[in-house]
N, C-alpha and C positions, 0 to 999 in steps of 0.2 A: 709206195711211190713218193711218200712225203720226204724221204731221204734225198730225193732228187732236187737239185737246186732250182730248176725251172718250175717244179711244182710248188715249192715254198714261195718262190717269187710270185707265181700266179695267185696263190691263196692269199698272200699279203695284199696284192692289188685288189682282189675281190673284197677283202675285209675293209679296205679303205672306201671302196664304192658303197658298201653296205652301211658303214658308219655315216658317211655324208648323206646318203639317201634317207637314212633313218632320221637324221637331224632335220632335213628339209621336210620330210613327211610329218614329223611331229609338229613343226611350225605350221604347216598347211592344215593339219587336223585341228589345231587350236583355233586358227583363223576361221575354218569352216564351222566349227562348233559354236563359236561366238556369233557368227553371222546367222546361223540356223536358229539359235535361241532368240535372236531379235526378230527374225522373220516369222517365227512361230507365234509371236504375239500379234501379228498384223492380220487379224481375222476379219476385219471389216472390208467390204468391197463396195466400190462406187465407180461411176464414170465422171472423171474430172475434166478440167480445162486448163491449158497452159495460159497463165495470165501475163507473165513477163519472163524474159530470159536475159540473164547477165552472165556472160562468159559461160562457165559450166554449172551455173546455178539456175534452177528453174523454180518459178513461183507457181504453185498449183492452187486451184480452187475446186472444191467438190462438195456435194450436198451430204449432210448427215441425215440419219433416219428421222430426226425431229423436224426436218424441213429447213433448218438453218444451213448456212454455208461456212466452210472452214478453209482457210488458206494456210499454206506452209511452204517452206523452201526445201528443195530436194537437190542433192549433188548428182550431176550427170557427168561421169568421166569422159564419155564419148561425145558424139555430135548431139547437141540438144535439139528438141523439137521446136517448131516455129510457134510463136504466140498465137493463141486462138485454137490450137489443135486439141482435139478430144483425145483422152487417154484413159486407160484402166488405172485404178488407184487401189492400193491396199493400205489400210491404216489400222492403228490400235484403237478399238472402241473406247478403252479407258483413258487413252491419251492420244487424241487425234493428231497431235503434232508429230507423232511418229508415223511417217508415211513413206511409201515407195511407189515408183512407177516403173514401167519397163526401161531398163538401162540405168537404173539408179545405182549409186556407188555400193550400197549394201548388197544388192543382187550380184553385181560384178565381183565383189569380194568373195562371196560364196562360190560363184562359178570358177573364179581363178583358183581358189583353194582346192576345190574338187579336181580341177585339171592338174594341179600340182601333185595331189595324191595319186591320180591315175598315171601321171608321167613317171614318178619315182617308182611306183609298183612295176611299170613296164620295164624300166631300166634294170631293176633288181632281178626280175624274171629272166630278162635277156642275158644278163651277166652270168647268173647261176646256170642257166640252161646251156649257154655256149661253153662255159668252163667245164661243166660235167661231160658234155659231148666230146670236148678235146681230150680230157683225161681218159675217157673210155676208148676212143679211137687210138690214142697213143699206146695205152697199155695193151691193146689188141695187136698193134703193129709189132710190139716188142716180142711177141710170141711167134713171129713168122720164122721160117727156116733160115739158118745162118749161112753166110758165104763170105769168103775173104775178098778184100778189094784194096786198092790203093787210092788214097784221096789226098787232095790238097785243100788246106783251109785258107779262105780269103774273107776279108771283111768288105762289105759293100755298103756305102752310104747312099741312101735314096731319100731325098727330102730331109726331114729332121731326124730320121732314125738310122742307126747303123746296125746291120745284122751280120751274123756269121753264116757262111755257106761252105759246103764241102763239095769240091769238084771231083767226081768219080772218074778215074782212068778207065778207058775201055774204047771199043770201036764206036760206041755211041756216047756222045757227050751228055752227061747228066749232072744236075746240080741239086743238092739237098740242103735246104735251109734248116739250121739246127738252133736250139736254144743255147744260150751261153752257159759255159761251165769253165772253170779254171783249167780243166784238162785240155781245152782247145789251145790255150797259150803254150802249153808244154808240148804240143804236137810238132814234130818236124814236118817239113813239107818237101816231098810227099811222105805219107805215113801209111803203114799197113794196118788195116782195121778189119773188124767183122761187121758185116751188114746183116740186119734182120729184115729180109725182104729183098726183092729184085728191083733195082732202080729202073730197069727197062720195062717193067710190067706193073709194079705196085705204085700206088699213089703216095703212100707213106712208108718211109724206110727209117729204121732206128739204127744208129751207128754205135758200135761197142768199141771203146778205146780203153784197153786194159780192163779195169774193173768198173769203168764209168760208162753209163748208157747216155748217149746224146739223143734226145728226142727231137723229132722234126717240128719246126715251127710253121711249116707249110708243106704243100705237096712237092714232089719231085718235078723238076722242069727240065726240058731239053734246050731252053733258051738261056743265054747268058743274062744273069741278073742285071737290071738296069741300075746305073748309079756309078759313083766313084769307087774304084776297086783299090784295095790294099792287100798285097800278098804277104803271107807269113814267111818268115825266114826259114832257110833250109835247116838251120840248127838254132833252136830257141836260146835266147840269152838267159842264163840261170838267174840273174838278178830280176829280170822281168817276170820269169816264172814264179819266183819266190814272192814278188810283190803281188802278183795276181792271186796266189793262193792265200795270202794274208789280208787281202783287201776286204773291207767290210761292206755292208749294204749301202753305205753312204755313196760309194762310187756308182752303184747301180741306180740309186735315186737320182744322182746328177744326170745320168744318161737318160732316164725316163722323164725327167722334168722338162725336157725340151717340148714334149707334147702337151705340157700344161700351159705353155706360153699363149696359145690362142684362146684359152678359157675366158679371160676377162672380156675379150672382144666378142666372143659368141654370147656371153651373158649380156653385154650391152645391146647386141642385136635383138636378143630375146626380149629384153625389157622394153625396147622400142616397139616391137611388134605387139607385145602383150599389154603395154601400158602399165606395167606393175611397179615401175620406179625402182628405187634402191633395193627393196626387198626381193623383187623379182630378179634383178641383176645379180645379187649375192647368191641366191639359190641356184640360178642357172650356172653361175661361175663355179660354184663348189661342185655341182654334179658333173659339169664338163671337165673340171680338173681331175676328179676321181676317174672319169671315163678315160682321160688321157693316160693316166698311169696304168689303167687296166689294158688299154690298147698296146702300150709299150710292152707290157708283160706278155700279152697275147701274141704280138709279132716277134718277140724274142730280141729285145734291144740288147746290143753288145756293149758293155761298159769298158772293155779293155783298151 
């Protein structure tokens, strides 16, 4: 199946997601390791008191084992406690100036890094599992009994993405969304094709045009696809067909890139919720951009 254009497109999108997630995961792992090493030295425990609060800086006072008291400043990225409040304290017995309390920046850093690792792992598992499932179901659909049919190819723009659909002639109107292939541009409208599967009964139908298999990018539907419709000509323009066959992946990337546009705004929203600043914005933007490219490949973006 790797000779199929849609498969190569999907694998390339998965590779982009994996590379971006790997970069974010390595950064999160380094941050978590650094924070964990520092937390590991804080073996001393005590009950301290908040002496003074200045913006996000808290001055703590707590007793040492020898009966003396020690004070230190702790950064609190969230809402700081009120002066006079009692709190648990963890400190380094060899260097009591190294201290944390619940909500301290060091603990938040470790928790944020761990959440980043879990999130990237979940994204990777989702993308790999969904892609494997789609490859399995489409390869199984291609082995269904063949039947002849007449179809018309239309392009439908819905939101930011344009997809190719094949309208199947018959007593019952059926629509089959298919992954893009240059063979679609060369198809007259209507065209006689071979269907692997019954569009009136099967959820997935593979369309054979000459020696090219057009795999479905979604289930067969009896409803007209929503969006702006563009019909294919009855006789394709030879120049347009030649241009489609010679076009490289840059055109596909331009079609997919529209789903990358929301990534910086989603990253900004994530950084605001998480309080992770620029680093959180960058990580969320990169992962969201990779997912946008994958969704475009998953949905079958048409670059023609």
